[in-house]
N, C-alpha and C positions, 0 to 999 in steps of 0.2 A: 315525604315526597313520593311520587310515582316512579317506580323502577321498572324498566322493560328488559326482561331477561331474553336472550336470543341464543339459539343453537342451530348452526347450519348443517343440514344432513348431507353426507357424501356417500359415494358408492361403496366405500370400504366398510361401512357400518350401517346396514339397513335398520331403520328405526320403526317400530310399531307403536311404542308409547315412550314418552319422555316427560319427566317431572323435575321441577326445582325442589330440592329438599334443603332445609336449613333450620337454624335456630328459630327464625321468625315464624315458621309454620310447624314447629315441633318435629321437624324431620319426617313429616307425614306426606308421602307422595301423592295422596289424594287431595291435598290442599295446594298442590303446586303443578297441576296437570297443564302441560303446554299444548298449544294449538298450532297445527301446521298451516303455513301460508306459503305456497309454492315449495321451495326447498328449505325454508326456514321455519323453525319452531319458536314460538314466543309465549311468554307469560308475563302479565303485569300485576303488580301489587304495590300497596303503599307501605313505606317503611319509615320508622322514626329515626331520629339522630342516633348515631352510634356505629359500631362495627357489626356487620351481619355476615356470618359464615354461611356458605352454601355450596352445593354441588349439583350436577345433573345425574339423575337416575334413569338409565336407558334400558328399555325393555324390562323394567322391574328387577334388574340384576347387576348391571354394570354402572358403578359410580365413577364419574370423571369430573375433574375440575373444569372451570370455564377458561378456555384458551385466551379469551379476551380480557380476563379480569386484571392481570398484571399485579395484583396484590394477593399474596398467599400467606396465611399465618397458620402455625401449628396449634392444635388443641392440646388438652392435657395428656393425650396418648401419642403426641408428636405426629398426628395425621394432619397433613396440610389441607386447608380449605380455601376456596376462593372467597374474597372479601368484598362486600359493598360497604363503603365508608361514607357516612353522611354527617356533615357538621351541623352546628346549632342553627345555622341560617338556612337549613333545609337544602343544602347544596351537596351534590355528590363530589367526593374528592378522588382524584386519579393519581396514579403513580406513573410519571412519564419516563422513568429510567428504563432503558432498553437492556434487558438481561439476555445472556447468550449461553448456549451449550452446543457442542459439536460432537457427533458420534464419529470417533476416529476409526473404530473397528467393531465389527459384529461377527460373532461365531456361534455355532450350534454344535453340540457334541453330547457325550454321555458322562462327563465328569466335570466337577468344579476345579478349574485349573487356572493358575496364573502364567502358565507357559506362553511364551510370546507367539510362537507359530503353532496354530491348531488347525488340523485338517477338518473341515466342516463335514458333518455327518448328517445325511438326510433320510436314512433308513434305520429304524430302531427295532429291537427284538425283545420281547418280554422275557425270554429265557436268558439272554445275555447281558442286557442293559439294566442298570438299577435306576438311572435317571435320564431325563431329557433336559439338557442344560443349555440355556442361551446366555451368552456373555456379551456385555456391551462395554466398550472402552470410550470414555468421554474426555475431551479436552476443551479448553477455552470456556470453562464453566464459571459464570458469574451469577450471583443471586441464589435463590433457593427454589428447587424444582421438585415436582412429583413425577416419577416415572412409573408406568403401569404396563404390565403384560396381561393380555386376555387370551386364554387358550380355548380353542373351539374344537369339538369332536368332528368326525367325518360327516355327521348329519347336521352340523351347524349349531349344536347346543353348546352353551357356555359351560366349560368344565371347571375352570379355575381362574381367579384373578389374583395377581400378586402386585404389590405396590411398595415402593421404596422412595426415600427422599434423596435427592442429589444436590450436593454442594461441595465447594472446594474448601478443604481444611485450611486454616491460616498458615501462611508461609510455605504452602505446598505447591509445587509446580509439576508434580508427576501426574500422568493420566489417571483417571478414576475408573476402576472396574466395578461393575455390578453384575451379579448373577441372578437369574430367575430360572426355576426348574419345576418339572413335574416328577414326583417321586413314584416310580413304577412298582415299588415294593409295599405300597399301602393296600393291605388285603381287604380293607373296608370299602374300597372303590372298584368300579369296573372301568376297564380301559378298552373302548371299542377299537377294533382294528380298521385300518384304512388311512386316508390322508387327513391329517390334522392341520389346523391353522393357528399361528401365533400372531396376534396383533399388538403393536407397541405404540404407546402414547407418551408424550411429554406434556405436562400441564394440561391434560385433556385433549391435546391436539394429536391426531393420527400422524405417525412418522413412517412406519413401515409394517409389512407383514411378511411372514415366511411360512412355508409349508414343509411338512415332513411326513414320512410314512411310519406307522406302527404295525408291526407284523406279529402274528401269533408265534407260539413256541416252535422252535426249529427241531427237526428230527433228522437223524442220519439213516440213509438207506444202506443196504448191504454192500453197495458199491462205494460207500464212503462219501457220497455226494450230499451236500446239505439241501434239504427241501424246506419250503415254507408253505 
């Protein structure tokens, strides 16, 4: 049957190119190039009966699930993929269950901590800080979700993508904490100074973004004042 893939572009994530990648096209972005119509990107193709995993590849570097899929299954590496499911009668099957998740708290600091009250830090220093850590606390989680952080440098280049699966363990009622961070001690990487942006997605849907400043090594003057 013919399947019409759609992705709606929004201001938080400017798109130059976007492709559908999946098992049905050998995960080749050249075989799934989407076309823009107004604010919506589309791609059509014929799929046989079965389960077809796919994701969107945005600007050749950021992989996101389809927020409209509502069926997500893990591969052998436990990475969640959006699923198109087609039965033997050439009909697409949908999951009508409404799954939920709620961000109870969000924090940003320089350490991985379970401490309840954290003072948010918006300025980081290469000489003093080892990490830039974001922490999310979730409640009311039903179903299985993919959470993604995309970190952008001051000039808008994608620096790092981190992804994790979110689900409520059986018989657990406690809030779920997930941490995502940039390691500032990796000598193989360069860390541009200035204002960085972190964008956060759940199941491919944009949820929030935050900005922070990264400063160069601090020095002390003869008067004992810190300079940057």
